[in-house]
mmCIF entry with sequence, helices, sheets and N, C-alpha, C, O atoms, coordinates in Angstrom:
data_MODEL
# 
_entry.id   MODEL 
# 
_entity.id                         1 
_entity.type                       polymer 
_entity.pdbx_number_of_molecules   1 
# 
_entity_poly.entity_id                      1 
_entity_poly.type                           'polypeptide(L)' 
_entity_poly.nstd_linkage                   no 
_entity_poly.nstd_monomer                   no 
_entity_poly.pdbx_seq_one_letter_code       MHPACPVCQLSFEPEPGFYFGAMFVSYAINTLQFFFAWGLLVYLYPSYTLVHLLTD 
_entity_poly.pdbx_seq_one_letter_code_can   MHPACPVCQLSFEPEPGFYFGAMFVSYAINTLQFFFAWGLLVYLYPSYTLVHLLTD 
_entity_poly.pdbx_strand_id                 A 
# 
loop_
_entity_poly_seq.entity_id 
_entity_poly_seq.num 
_entity_poly_seq.mon_id 
_entity_poly_seq.hetero 
1 1  MET n 
1 2  HIS n 
1 3  PRO n 
1 4  ALA n 
1 5  CYS n 
1 6  PRO n 
1 7  VAL n 
1 8  CYS n 
1 9  GLN n 
1 10 LEU n 
1 11 SER n 
1 12 PHE n 
1 13 GLU n 
1 14 PRO n 
1 15 GLU n 
1 16 PRO n 
1 17 GLY n 
1 18 PHE n 
1 19 TYR n 
1 20 PHE n 
1 21 GLY n 
1 22 ALA n 
1 23 MET n 
1 24 PHE n 
1 25 VAL n 
1 26 SER n 
1 27 TYR n 
1 28 ALA n 
1 29 ILE n 
1 30 ASN n 
1 31 THR n 
1 32 LEU n 
1 33 GLN n 
1 34 PHE n 
1 35 PHE n 
1 36 PHE n 
1 37 ALA n 
1 38 TRP n 
1 39 GLY n 
1 40 LEU n 
1 41 LEU n 
1 42 VAL n 
1 43 TYR n 
1 44 LEU n 
1 45 TYR n 
1 46 PRO n 
1 47 SER n 
1 48 TYR n 
1 49 THR n 
1 50 LEU n 
1 51 VAL n 
1 52 HIS n 
1 53 LEU n 
1 54 LEU n 
1 55 THR n 
1 56 ASP n 
# 
_struct_asym.id          A 
_struct_asym.entity_id   1 
# 
loop_
_struct_conf.conf_type_id 
_struct_conf.id 
_struct_conf.pdbx_PDB_helix_id 
_struct_conf.beg_label_comp_id 
_struct_conf.beg_label_asym_id 
_struct_conf.beg_label_seq_id 
_struct_conf.pdbx_beg_PDB_ins_code 
_struct_conf.end_label_comp_id 
_struct_conf.end_label_asym_id 
_struct_conf.end_label_seq_id 
_struct_conf.pdbx_end_PDB_ins_code 
_struct_conf.beg_auth_comp_id 
_struct_conf.beg_auth_asym_id 
_struct_conf.beg_auth_seq_id 
_struct_conf.end_auth_comp_id 
_struct_conf.end_auth_asym_id 
_struct_conf.end_auth_seq_id 
_struct_conf.pdbx_PDB_helix_class 
_struct_conf.details 
_struct_conf.pdbx_PDB_helix_length 
HELX_P HELX_P1 AA1 PHE A 20 ? LEU A 44 ? PHE A 20 LEU A 44 1 ? 25 
HELX_P HELX_P2 AA2 LEU A 50 ? THR A 55 ? LEU A 50 THR A 55 1 ? 6  
# 
_struct_conf_type.id          HELX_P 
_struct_conf_type.criteria    ? 
_struct_conf_type.reference   ? 
# 
loop_
_atom_site.group_PDB 
_atom_site.id 
_atom_site.type_symbol 
_atom_site.label_atom_id 
_atom_site.label_alt_id 
_atom_site.label_comp_id 
_atom_site.label_asym_id 
_atom_site.label_entity_id 
_atom_site.label_seq_id 
_atom_site.pdbx_PDB_ins_code 
_atom_site.Cartn_x 
_atom_site.Cartn_y 
_atom_site.Cartn_z 
_atom_site.occupancy 
_atom_site.B_iso_or_equiv 
_atom_site.pdbx_formal_charge 
_atom_site.auth_seq_id 
_atom_site.auth_comp_id 
_atom_site.auth_asym_id 
_atom_site.auth_atom_id 
_atom_site.pdbx_PDB_model_num 
ATOM 1   N N  . MET A 1 1  ? -93.332 -14.184 -184.093 1.00 0.00 ? 1  MET A N  1 
ATOM 2   C CA . MET A 1 1  ? -92.560 -14.525 -182.929 1.00 0.00 ? 1  MET A CA 1 
ATOM 3   C C  . MET A 1 1  ? -93.415 -15.388 -182.009 1.00 0.00 ? 1  MET A C  1 
ATOM 4   O O  . MET A 1 1  ? -94.608 -15.136 -181.841 1.00 0.00 ? 1  MET A O  1 
ATOM 5   N N  . HIS A 1 2  ? -92.814 -16.379 -181.431 1.00 0.00 ? 2  HIS A N  1 
ATOM 6   C CA . HIS A 1 2  ? -93.528 -17.249 -180.509 1.00 0.00 ? 2  HIS A CA 1 
ATOM 7   C C  . HIS A 1 2  ? -93.831 -16.501 -179.201 1.00 0.00 ? 2  HIS A C  1 
ATOM 8   O O  . HIS A 1 2  ? -93.011 -15.708 -178.739 1.00 0.00 ? 2  HIS A O  1 
ATOM 9   N N  . PRO A 1 3  ? -95.004 -16.751 -178.605 1.00 0.00 ? 3  PRO A N  1 
ATOM 10  C CA . PRO A 1 3  ? -95.305 -16.089 -177.334 1.00 0.00 ? 3  PRO A CA 1 
ATOM 11  C C  . PRO A 1 3  ? -94.473 -16.628 -176.164 1.00 0.00 ? 3  PRO A C  1 
ATOM 12  O O  . PRO A 1 3  ? -94.306 -15.944 -175.154 1.00 0.00 ? 3  PRO A O  1 
ATOM 13  N N  . ALA A 1 4  ? -93.949 -17.858 -176.300 1.00 0.00 ? 4  ALA A N  1 
ATOM 14  C CA . ALA A 1 4  ? -93.147 -18.460 -175.238 1.00 0.00 ? 4  ALA A CA 1 
ATOM 15  C C  . ALA A 1 4  ? -92.051 -19.326 -175.856 1.00 0.00 ? 4  ALA A C  1 
ATOM 16  O O  . ALA A 1 4  ? -92.141 -19.728 -177.016 1.00 0.00 ? 4  ALA A O  1 
ATOM 17  N N  . CYS A 1 5  ? -91.022 -19.603 -175.067 1.00 0.00 ? 5  CYS A N  1 
ATOM 18  C CA . CYS A 1 5  ? -89.920 -20.452 -175.505 1.00 0.00 ? 5  CYS A CA 1 
ATOM 19  C C  . CYS A 1 5  ? -90.430 -21.881 -175.679 1.00 0.00 ? 5  CYS A C  1 
ATOM 20  O O  . CYS A 1 5  ? -91.066 -22.415 -174.771 1.00 0.00 ? 5  CYS A O  1 
ATOM 21  N N  . PRO A 1 6  ? -90.166 -22.512 -176.824 1.00 0.00 ? 6  PRO A N  1 
ATOM 22  C CA . PRO A 1 6  ? -90.654 -23.877 -177.030 1.00 0.00 ? 6  PRO A CA 1 
ATOM 23  C C  . PRO A 1 6  ? -89.976 -24.908 -176.121 1.00 0.00 ? 6  PRO A C  1 
ATOM 24  O O  . PRO A 1 6  ? -90.520 -25.995 -175.927 1.00 0.00 ? 6  PRO A O  1 
ATOM 25  N N  . VAL A 1 7  ? -88.818 -24.598 -175.566 1.00 0.00 ? 7  VAL A N  1 
ATOM 26  C CA . VAL A 1 7  ? -88.095 -25.545 -174.717 1.00 0.00 ? 7  VAL A CA 1 
ATOM 27  C C  . VAL A 1 7  ? -88.495 -25.407 -173.247 1.00 0.00 ? 7  VAL A C  1 
ATOM 28  O O  . VAL A 1 7  ? -88.880 -26.386 -172.608 1.00 0.00 ? 7  VAL A O  1 
ATOM 29  N N  . CYS A 1 8  ? -88.400 -24.173 -172.712 1.00 0.00 ? 8  CYS A N  1 
ATOM 30  C CA . CYS A 1 8  ? -88.631 -23.983 -171.271 1.00 0.00 ? 8  CYS A CA 1 
ATOM 31  C C  . CYS A 1 8  ? -89.943 -23.280 -170.951 1.00 0.00 ? 8  CYS A C  1 
ATOM 32  O O  . CYS A 1 8  ? -90.272 -23.109 -169.777 1.00 0.00 ? 8  CYS A O  1 
ATOM 33  N N  . GLN A 1 9  ? -90.694 -22.872 -171.957 1.00 0.00 ? 9  GLN A N  1 
ATOM 34  C CA . GLN A 1 9  ? -91.989 -22.190 -171.815 1.00 0.00 ? 9  GLN A CA 1 
ATOM 35  C C  . GLN A 1 9  ? -91.889 -20.813 -171.140 1.00 0.00 ? 9  GLN A C  1 
ATOM 36  O O  . GLN A 1 9  ? -92.873 -20.329 -170.581 1.00 0.00 ? 9  GLN A O  1 
ATOM 37  N N  . LEU A 1 10 ? -90.720 -20.189 -171.189 1.00 0.00 ? 10 LEU A N  1 
ATOM 38  C CA . LEU A 1 10 ? -90.557 -18.840 -170.660 1.00 0.00 ? 10 LEU A CA 1 
ATOM 39  C C  . LEU A 1 10 ? -91.299 -17.865 -171.568 1.00 0.00 ? 10 LEU A C  1 
ATOM 40  O O  . LEU A 1 10 ? -91.110 -17.877 -172.784 1.00 0.00 ? 10 LEU A O  1 
ATOM 41  N N  . SER A 1 11 ? -92.138 -17.026 -170.979 1.00 0.00 ? 11 SER A N  1 
ATOM 42  C CA . SER A 1 11 ? -92.919 -16.067 -171.752 1.00 0.00 ? 11 SER A CA 1 
ATOM 43  C C  . SER A 1 11 ? -92.013 -14.946 -172.270 1.00 0.00 ? 11 SER A C  1 
ATOM 44  O O  . SER A 1 11 ? -91.202 -14.399 -171.523 1.00 0.00 ? 11 SER A O  1 
ATOM 45  N N  . PHE A 1 12 ? -92.159 -14.612 -173.550 1.00 0.00 ? 12 PHE A N  1 
ATOM 46  C CA . PHE A 1 12 ? -91.391 -13.524 -174.160 1.00 0.00 ? 12 PHE A CA 1 
ATOM 47  C C  . PHE A 1 12 ? -92.079 -12.174 -173.996 1.00 0.00 ? 12 PHE A C  1 
ATOM 48  O O  . PHE A 1 12 ? -91.474 -11.139 -174.275 1.00 0.00 ? 12 PHE A O  1 
ATOM 49  N N  . GLU A 1 13 ? -93.320 -12.166 -173.552 1.00 0.00 ? 13 GLU A N  1 
ATOM 50  C CA . GLU A 1 13 ? -94.078 -10.936 -173.401 1.00 0.00 ? 13 GLU A CA 1 
ATOM 51  C C  . GLU A 1 13 ? -93.816 -10.340 -172.020 1.00 0.00 ? 13 GLU A C  1 
ATOM 52  O O  . GLU A 1 13 ? -93.798 -11.065 -171.026 1.00 0.00 ? 13 GLU A O  1 
ATOM 53  N N  . PRO A 1 14 ? -93.611 -9.006  -171.951 1.00 0.00 ? 14 PRO A N  1 
ATOM 54  C CA . PRO A 1 14 ? -93.378 -8.386  -170.637 1.00 0.00 ? 14 PRO A CA 1 
ATOM 55  C C  . PRO A 1 14 ? -94.653 -8.415  -169.792 1.00 0.00 ? 14 PRO A C  1 
ATOM 56  O O  . PRO A 1 14 ? -95.766 -8.456  -170.316 1.00 0.00 ? 14 PRO A O  1 
ATOM 57  N N  . GLU A 1 15 ? -94.460 -8.393  -168.479 1.00 0.00 ? 15 GLU A N  1 
ATOM 58  C CA . GLU A 1 15 ? -95.588 -8.391  -167.563 1.00 0.00 ? 15 GLU A CA 1 
ATOM 59  C C  . GLU A 1 15 ? -96.323 -7.066  -167.645 1.00 0.00 ? 15 GLU A C  1 
ATOM 60  O O  . GLU A 1 15 ? -95.734 -6.068  -168.059 1.00 0.00 ? 15 GLU A O  1 
ATOM 61  N N  . PRO A 1 16 ? -97.596 -7.025  -167.261 1.00 0.00 ? 16 PRO A N  1 
ATOM 62  C CA . PRO A 1 16 ? -98.302 -5.737  -167.212 1.00 0.00 ? 16 PRO A CA 1 
ATOM 63  C C  . PRO A 1 16 ? -97.595 -4.793  -166.232 1.00 0.00 ? 16 PRO A C  1 
ATOM 64  O O  . PRO A 1 16 ? -97.242 -5.193  -165.123 1.00 0.00 ? 16 PRO A O  1 
ATOM 65  N N  . GLY A 1 17 ? -97.397 -3.572  -166.641 1.00 0.00 ? 17 GLY A N  1 
ATOM 66  C CA . GLY A 1 17 ? -96.698 -2.600  -165.809 1.00 0.00 ? 17 GLY A CA 1 
ATOM 67  C C  . GLY A 1 17 ? -95.192 -2.676  -165.899 1.00 0.00 ? 17 GLY A C  1 
ATOM 68  O O  . GLY A 1 17 ? -94.496 -2.039  -165.108 1.00 0.00 ? 17 GLY A O  1 
ATOM 69  N N  . PHE A 1 18 ? -94.667 -3.444  -166.850 1.00 0.00 ? 18 PHE A N  1 
ATOM 70  C CA . PHE A 1 18 ? -93.222 -3.620  -166.992 1.00 0.00 ? 18 PHE A CA 1 
ATOM 71  C C  . PHE A 1 18 ? -92.515 -2.296  -167.251 1.00 0.00 ? 18 PHE A C  1 
ATOM 72  O O  . PHE A 1 18 ? -91.429 -2.059  -166.723 1.00 0.00 ? 18 PHE A O  1 
ATOM 73  N N  . TYR A 1 19 ? -93.119 -1.439  -168.054 1.00 0.00 ? 19 TYR A N  1 
ATOM 74  C CA . TYR A 1 19 ? -92.502 -0.162  -168.417 1.00 0.00 ? 19 TYR A CA 1 
ATOM 75  C C  . TYR A 1 19 ? -92.959 0.986   -167.522 1.00 0.00 ? 19 TYR A C  1 
ATOM 76  O O  . TYR A 1 19 ? -92.587 2.134   -167.763 1.00 0.00 ? 19 TYR A O  1 
ATOM 77  N N  . PHE A 1 20 ? -93.752 0.704   -166.503 1.00 0.00 ? 20 PHE A N  1 
ATOM 78  C CA . PHE A 1 20 ? -94.315 1.739   -165.645 1.00 0.00 ? 20 PHE A CA 1 
ATOM 79  C C  . PHE A 1 20 ? -93.223 2.487   -164.884 1.00 0.00 ? 20 PHE A C  1 
ATOM 80  O O  . PHE A 1 20 ? -93.264 3.715   -164.815 1.00 0.00 ? 20 PHE A O  1 
ATOM 81  N N  . GLY A 1 21 ? -92.258 1.787   -164.319 1.00 0.00 ? 21 GLY A N  1 
ATOM 82  C CA . GLY A 1 21 ? -91.157 2.428   -163.597 1.00 0.00 ? 21 GLY A CA 1 
ATOM 83  C C  . GLY A 1 21 ? -90.297 3.275   -164.516 1.00 0.00 ? 21 GLY A C  1 
ATOM 84  O O  . GLY A 1 21 ? -89.864 4.362   -164.136 1.00 0.00 ? 21 GLY A O  1 
ATOM 85  N N  . ALA A 1 22 ? -90.048 2.786   -165.719 1.00 0.00 ? 22 ALA A N  1 
ATOM 86  C CA . ALA A 1 22 ? -89.243 3.541   -166.683 1.00 0.00 ? 22 ALA A CA 1 
ATOM 87  C C  . ALA A 1 22 ? -89.943 4.843   -167.063 1.00 0.00 ? 22 ALA A C  1 
ATOM 88  O O  . ALA A 1 22 ? -89.285 5.847   -167.334 1.00 0.00 ? 22 ALA A O  1 
ATOM 89  N N  . MET A 1 23 ? -91.265 4.828   -167.082 1.00 0.00 ? 23 MET A N  1 
ATOM 90  C CA . MET A 1 23 ? -92.015 6.039   -167.398 1.00 0.00 ? 23 MET A CA 1 
ATOM 91  C C  . MET A 1 23 ? -91.774 7.111   -166.326 1.00 0.00 ? 23 MET A C  1 
ATOM 92  O O  . MET A 1 23 ? -91.584 8.282   -166.655 1.00 0.00 ? 23 MET A O  1 
ATOM 93  N N  . PHE A 1 24 ? -91.781 6.720   -165.064 1.00 0.00 ? 24 PHE A N  1 
ATOM 94  C CA . PHE A 1 24 ? -91.551 7.685   -163.995 1.00 0.00 ? 24 PHE A CA 1 
ATOM 95  C C  . PHE A 1 24 ? -90.113 8.192   -163.993 1.00 0.00 ? 24 PHE A C  1 
ATOM 96  O O  . PHE A 1 24 ? -89.884 9.377   -163.752 1.00 0.00 ? 24 PHE A O  1 
ATOM 97  N N  . VAL A 1 25 ? -89.160 7.339   -164.253 1.00 0.00 ? 25 VAL A N  1 
ATOM 98  C CA . VAL A 1 25 ? -87.758 7.762   -164.319 1.00 0.00 ? 25 VAL A CA 1 
ATOM 99  C C  . VAL A 1 25 ? -87.562 8.725   -165.485 1.00 0.00 ? 25 VAL A C  1 
ATOM 100 O O  . VAL A 1 25 ? -86.891 9.747   -165.338 1.00 0.00 ? 25 VAL A O  1 
ATOM 101 N N  . SER A 1 26 ? -88.136 8.411   -166.628 1.00 0.00 ? 26 SER A N  1 
ATOM 102 C CA . SER A 1 26 ? -88.034 9.285   -167.797 1.00 0.00 ? 26 SER A CA 1 
ATOM 103 C C  . SER A 1 26 ? -88.677 10.639  -167.522 1.00 0.00 ? 26 SER A C  1 
ATOM 104 O O  . SER A 1 26 ? -88.130 11.673  -167.905 1.00 0.00 ? 26 SER A O  1 
ATOM 105 N N  . TYR A 1 27 ? -89.823 10.641  -166.866 1.00 0.00 ? 27 TYR A N  1 
ATOM 106 C CA . TYR A 1 27 ? -90.502 11.896  -166.533 1.00 0.00 ? 27 TYR A CA 1 
ATOM 107 C C  . TYR A 1 27 ? -89.630 12.740  -165.610 1.00 0.00 ? 27 TYR A C  1 
ATOM 108 O O  . TYR A 1 27 ? -89.505 13.949  -165.809 1.00 0.00 ? 27 TYR A O  1 
ATOM 109 N N  . ALA A 1 28 ? -89.031 12.115  -164.607 1.00 0.00 ? 28 ALA A N  1 
ATOM 110 C CA . ALA A 1 28 ? -88.180 12.839  -163.663 1.00 0.00 ? 28 ALA A CA 1 
ATOM 111 C C  . ALA A 1 28 ? -86.954 13.434  -164.364 1.00 0.00 ? 28 ALA A C  1 
ATOM 112 O O  . ALA A 1 28 ? -86.599 14.587  -164.120 1.00 0.00 ? 28 ALA A O  1 
ATOM 113 N N  . ILE A 1 29 ? -86.318 12.661  -165.222 1.00 0.00 ? 29 ILE A N  1 
ATOM 114 C CA . ILE A 1 29 ? -85.135 13.150  -165.944 1.00 0.00 ? 29 ILE A CA 1 
ATOM 115 C C  . ILE A 1 29 ? -85.499 14.318  -166.853 1.00 0.00 ? 29 ILE A C  1 
ATOM 116 O O  . ILE A 1 29 ? -84.782 15.318  -166.890 1.00 0.00 ? 29 ILE A O  1 
ATOM 117 N N  . ASN A 1 30 ? -86.598 14.203  -167.581 1.00 0.00 ? 30 ASN A N  1 
ATOM 118 C CA . ASN A 1 30 ? -87.006 15.279  -168.487 1.00 0.00 ? 30 ASN A CA 1 
ATOM 119 C C  . ASN A 1 30 ? -87.420 16.531  -167.725 1.00 0.00 ? 30 ASN A C  1 
ATOM 120 O O  . ASN A 1 30 ? -87.169 17.643  -168.188 1.00 0.00 ? 30 ASN A O  1 
ATOM 121 N N  . THR A 1 31 ? -88.053 16.368  -166.562 1.00 0.00 ? 31 THR A N  1 
ATOM 122 C CA . THR A 1 31 ? -88.427 17.513  -165.751 1.00 0.00 ? 31 THR A CA 1 
ATOM 123 C C  . THR A 1 31 ? -87.180 18.243  -165.248 1.00 0.00 ? 31 THR A C  1 
ATOM 124 O O  . THR A 1 31 ? -87.123 19.473  -165.279 1.00 0.00 ? 31 THR A O  1 
ATOM 125 N N  . LEU A 1 32 ? -86.182 17.487  -164.787 1.00 0.00 ? 32 LEU A N  1 
ATOM 126 C CA . LEU A 1 32 ? -84.937 18.097  -164.335 1.00 0.00 ? 32 LEU A CA 1 
ATOM 127 C C  . LEU A 1 32 ? -84.225 18.830  -165.479 1.00 0.00 ? 32 LEU A C  1 
ATOM 128 O O  . LEU A 1 32 ? -83.684 19.918  -165.280 1.00 0.00 ? 32 LEU A O  1 
ATOM 129 N N  . GLN A 1 33 ? -84.227 18.239  -166.661 1.00 0.00 ? 33 GLN A N  1 
ATOM 130 C CA . GLN A 1 33 ? -83.594 18.885  -167.815 1.00 0.00 ? 33 GLN A CA 1 
ATOM 131 C C  . GLN A 1 33 ? -84.306 20.184  -168.169 1.00 0.00 ? 33 GLN A C  1 
ATOM 132 O O  . GLN A 1 33 ? -83.661 21.180  -168.496 1.00 0.00 ? 33 GLN A O  1 
ATOM 133 N N  . PHE A 1 34 ? -85.633 20.174  -168.104 1.00 0.00 ? 34 PHE A N  1 
ATOM 134 C CA . PHE A 1 34 ? -86.401 21.378  -168.413 1.00 0.00 ? 34 PHE A CA 1 
ATOM 135 C C  . PHE A 1 34 ? -86.073 22.501  -167.438 1.00 0.00 ? 34 PHE A C  1 
ATOM 136 O O  . PHE A 1 34 ? -85.808 23.629  -167.852 1.00 0.00 ? 34 PHE A O  1 
ATOM 137 N N  . PHE A 1 35 ? -86.091 22.191  -166.133 1.00 0.00 ? 35 PHE A N  1 
ATOM 138 C CA . PHE A 1 35 ? -85.830 23.230  -165.149 1.00 0.00 ? 35 PHE A CA 1 
ATOM 139 C C  . PHE A 1 35 ? -84.378 23.715  -165.201 1.00 0.00 ? 35 PHE A C  1 
ATOM 140 O O  . PHE A 1 35 ? -84.114 24.890  -164.947 1.00 0.00 ? 35 PHE A O  1 
ATOM 141 N N  . PHE A 1 36 ? -83.447 22.838  -165.522 1.00 0.00 ? 36 PHE A N  1 
ATOM 142 C CA . PHE A 1 36 ? -82.065 23.258  -165.686 1.00 0.00 ? 36 PHE A CA 1 
ATOM 143 C C  . PHE A 1 36 ? -81.938 24.218  -166.870 1.00 0.00 ? 36 PHE A C  1 
ATOM 144 O O  . PHE A 1 36 ? -81.306 25.268  -166.749 1.00 0.00 ? 36 PHE A O  1 
ATOM 145 N N  . ALA A 1 37 ? -82.529 23.868  -168.007 1.00 0.00 ? 37 ALA A N  1 
ATOM 146 C CA . ALA A 1 37 ? -82.468 24.731  -169.195 1.00 0.00 ? 37 ALA A CA 1 
ATOM 147 C C  . ALA A 1 37 ? -83.178 26.051  -168.934 1.00 0.00 ? 37 ALA A C  1 
ATOM 148 O O  . ALA A 1 37 ? -82.697 27.105  -169.350 1.00 0.00 ? 37 ALA A O  1 
ATOM 149 N N  . TRP A 1 38 ? -84.299 26.006  -168.260 1.00 0.00 ? 38 TRP A N  1 
ATOM 150 C CA . TRP A 1 38 ? -85.043 27.227  -167.931 1.00 0.00 ? 38 TRP A CA 1 
ATOM 151 C C  . TRP A 1 38 ? -84.209 28.124  -167.027 1.00 0.00 ? 38 TRP A C  1 
ATOM 152 O O  . TRP A 1 38 ? -84.099 29.325  -167.273 1.00 0.00 ? 38 TRP A O  1 
ATOM 153 N N  . GLY A 1 39 ? -83.621 27.545  -165.982 1.00 0.00 ? 39 GLY A N  1 
ATOM 154 C CA . GLY A 1 39 ? -82.774 28.319  -165.079 1.00 0.00 ? 39 GLY A CA 1 
ATOM 155 C C  . GLY A 1 39 ? -81.571 28.915  -165.789 1.00 0.00 ? 39 GLY A C  1 
ATOM 156 O O  . GLY A 1 39 ? -81.192 30.057  -165.530 1.00 0.00 ? 39 GLY A O  1 
ATOM 157 N N  . LEU A 1 40 ? -80.971 28.140  -166.687 1.00 0.00 ? 40 LEU A N  1 
ATOM 158 C CA . LEU A 1 40 ? -79.821 28.631  -167.447 1.00 0.00 ? 40 LEU A CA 1 
ATOM 159 C C  . LEU A 1 40 ? -80.214 29.803  -168.338 1.00 0.00 ? 40 LEU A C  1 
ATOM 160 O O  . LEU A 1 40 ? -79.485 30.791  -168.423 1.00 0.00 ? 40 LEU A O  1 
ATOM 161 N N  . LEU A 1 41 ? -81.346 29.699  -168.991 1.00 0.00 ? 41 LEU A N  1 
ATOM 162 C CA . LEU A 1 41 ? -81.807 30.799  -169.846 1.00 0.00 ? 41 LEU A CA 1 
ATOM 163 C C  . LEU A 1 41 ? -82.172 32.033  -169.032 1.00 0.00 ? 41 LEU A C  1 
ATOM 164 O O  . LEU A 1 41 ? -81.905 33.154  -169.464 1.00 0.00 ? 41 LEU A O  1 
ATOM 165 N N  . VAL A 1 42 ? -82.778 31.848  -167.862 1.00 0.00 ? 42 VAL A N  1 
ATOM 166 C CA . VAL A 1 42 ? -83.099 32.986  -167.001 1.00 0.00 ? 42 VAL A CA 1 
ATOM 167 C C  . VAL A 1 42 ? -81.812 33.645  -166.515 1.00 0.00 ? 42 VAL A C  1 
ATOM 168 O O  . VAL A 1 42 ? -81.745 34.868  -166.392 1.00 0.00 ? 42 VAL A O  1 
ATOM 169 N N  . TYR A 1 43 ? -80.802 32.841  -166.243 1.00 0.00 ? 43 TYR A N  1 
ATOM 170 C CA . TYR A 1 43 ? -79.513 33.386  -165.798 1.00 0.00 ? 43 TYR A CA 1 
ATOM 171 C C  . TYR A 1 43 ? -78.803 34.144  -166.926 1.00 0.00 ? 43 TYR A C  1 
ATOM 172 O O  . TYR A 1 43 ? -78.241 35.216  -166.701 1.00 0.00 ? 43 TYR A O  1 
ATOM 173 N N  . LEU A 1 44 ? -78.833 33.582  -168.136 1.00 0.00 ? 44 LEU A N  1 
ATOM 174 C CA . LEU A 1 44 ? -78.133 34.200  -169.263 1.00 0.00 ? 44 LEU A CA 1 
ATOM 175 C C  . LEU A 1 44 ? -78.879 35.407  -169.835 1.00 0.00 ? 44 LEU A C  1 
ATOM 176 O O  . LEU A 1 44 ? -78.252 36.365  -170.285 1.00 0.00 ? 44 LEU A O  1 
ATOM 177 N N  . TYR A 1 45 ? -80.206 35.366  -169.820 1.00 0.00 ? 45 TYR A N  1 
ATOM 178 C CA . TYR A 1 45 ? -81.036 36.445  -170.372 1.00 0.00 ? 45 TYR A CA 1 
ATOM 179 C C  . TYR A 1 45 ? -82.055 36.894  -169.324 1.00 0.00 ? 45 TYR A C  1 
ATOM 180 O O  . TYR A 1 45 ? -83.238 36.582  -169.458 1.00 0.00 ? 45 TYR A O  1 
ATOM 181 N N  . PRO A 1 46 ? -81.634 37.611  -168.295 1.00 0.00 ? 46 PRO A N  1 
ATOM 182 C CA . PRO A 1 46 ? -82.554 37.945  -167.203 1.00 0.00 ? 46 PRO A CA 1 
ATOM 183 C C  . PRO A 1 46 ? -83.675 38.913  -167.597 1.00 0.00 ? 46 PRO A C  1 
ATOM 184 O O  . PRO A 1 46 ? -84.736 38.891  -166.974 1.00 0.00 ? 46 PRO A O  1 
ATOM 185 N N  . SER A 1 47 ? -83.476 39.752  -168.599 1.00 0.00 ? 47 SER A N  1 
ATOM 186 C CA . SER A 1 47 ? -84.506 40.723  -168.962 1.00 0.00 ? 47 SER A CA 1 
ATOM 187 C C  . SER A 1 47 ? -85.426 40.226  -170.074 1.00 0.00 ? 47 SER A C  1 
ATOM 188 O O  . SER A 1 47 ? -86.334 40.951  -170.479 1.00 0.00 ? 47 SER A O  1 
ATOM 189 N N  . TYR A 1 48 ? -85.218 39.025  -170.572 1.00 0.00 ? 48 TYR A N  1 
ATOM 190 C CA . TYR A 1 48 ? -86.029 38.506  -171.684 1.00 0.00 ? 48 TYR A CA 1 
ATOM 191 C C  . TYR A 1 48 ? -87.334 37.943  -171.146 1.00 0.00 ? 48 TYR A C  1 
ATOM 192 O O  . TYR A 1 48 ? -87.318 37.123  -170.228 1.00 0.00 ? 48 TYR A O  1 
ATOM 193 N N  . THR A 1 49 ? -88.447 38.361  -171.693 1.00 0.00 ? 49 THR A N  1 
ATOM 194 C CA . THR A 1 49 ? -89.755 37.884  -171.233 1.00 0.00 ? 49 THR A CA 1 
ATOM 195 C C  . THR A 1 49 ? -90.532 37.292  -172.392 1.00 0.00 ? 49 THR A C  1 
ATOM 196 O O  . THR A 1 49 ? -90.113 37.349  -173.548 1.00 0.00 ? 49 THR A O  1 
ATOM 197 N N  . LEU A 1 50 ? -91.664 36.727  -172.051 1.00 0.00 ? 50 LEU A N  1 
ATOM 198 C CA . LEU A 1 50 ? -92.526 36.138  -173.072 1.00 0.00 ? 50 LEU A CA 1 
ATOM 199 C C  . LEU A 1 50 ? -93.128 37.199  -173.991 1.00 0.00 ? 50 LEU A C  1 
ATOM 200 O O  . LEU A 1 50 ? -93.499 36.898  -175.126 1.00 0.00 ? 50 LEU A O  1 
ATOM 201 N N  . VAL A 1 51 ? -93.224 38.405  -173.519 1.00 0.00 ? 51 VAL A N  1 
ATOM 202 C CA . VAL A 1 51 ? -93.754 39.499  -174.329 1.00 0.00 ? 51 VAL A CA 1 
ATOM 203 C C  . VAL A 1 51 ? -92.903 39.702  -175.584 1.00 0.00 ? 51 VAL A C  1 
ATOM 204 O O  . VAL A 1 51 ? -93.440 40.026  -176.643 1.00 0.00 ? 51 VAL A O  1 
ATOM 205 N N  . HIS A 1 52 ? -91.589 39.516  -175.481 1.00 0.00 ? 52 HIS A N  1 
ATOM 206 C CA . HIS A 1 52 ? -90.712 39.655  -176.646 1.00 0.00 ? 52 HIS A CA 1 
ATOM 207 C C  . HIS A 1 52 ? -91.064 38.628  -177.724 1.00 0.00 ? 52 HIS A C  1 
ATOM 208 O O  . HIS A 1 52 ? -91.015 38.926  -178.918 1.00 0.00 ? 52 HIS A O  1 
ATOM 209 N N  . LEU A 1 53 ? -91.413 37.437  -177.297 1.00 0.00 ? 53 LEU A N  1 
ATOM 210 C CA . LEU A 1 53 ? -91.758 36.406  -178.285 1.00 0.00 ? 53 LEU A CA 1 
ATOM 211 C C  . LEU A 1 53 ? -93.104 36.687  -178.951 1.00 0.00 ? 53 LEU A C  1 
ATOM 212 O O  . LEU A 1 53 ? -93.279 36.395  -180.134 1.00 0.00 ? 53 LEU A O  1 
ATOM 213 N N  . LEU A 1 54 ? -94.042 37.242  -178.214 1.00 0.00 ? 54 LEU A N  1 
ATOM 214 C CA . LEU A 1 54 ? -95.379 37.440  -178.737 1.00 0.00 ? 54 LEU A CA 1 
ATOM 215 C C  . LEU A 1 54 ? -95.526 38.707  -179.562 1.00 0.00 ? 54 LEU A C  1 
ATOM 216 O O  . LEU A 1 54 ? -96.452 38.798  -180.368 1.00 0.00 ? 54 LEU A O  1 
ATOM 217 N N  . THR A 1 55 ? -94.645 39.690  -179.392 1.00 0.00 ? 55 THR A N  1 
ATOM 218 C CA . THR A 1 55 ? -94.789 40.952  -180.113 1.00 0.00 ? 55 THR A CA 1 
ATOM 219 C C  . THR A 1 55 ? -93.817 41.116  -181.265 1.00 0.00 ? 55 THR A C  1 
ATOM 220 O O  . THR A 1 55 ? -94.028 41.984  -182.112 1.00 0.00 ? 55 THR A O  1 
ATOM 221 N N  . ASP A 1 56 ? -92.787 40.336  -181.331 1.00 0.00 ? 56 ASP A N  1 
ATOM 222 C CA . ASP A 1 56 ? -91.816 40.472  -182.441 1.00 0.00 ? 56 ASP A CA 1 
ATOM 223 C C  . ASP A 1 56 ? -92.174 39.617  -183.622 1.00 0.00 ? 56 ASP A C  1 
ATOM 224 O O  . ASP A 1 56 ? -91.462 39.621  -184.626 1.00 0.00 ? 56 ASP A O  1 
# 
């Protein structure tokens, strides 16, 4: 692949830090999903603890 357009010389390579914002958005979305799933499991199984996983 050419590094730039042969006609207008537009660079095809993203700028440094191009994906940096997407990384923070992805982290925020995944964190919210984790806490939602955790809260849902605590609500559905209030007496279930980590001890059950480690001893069974």
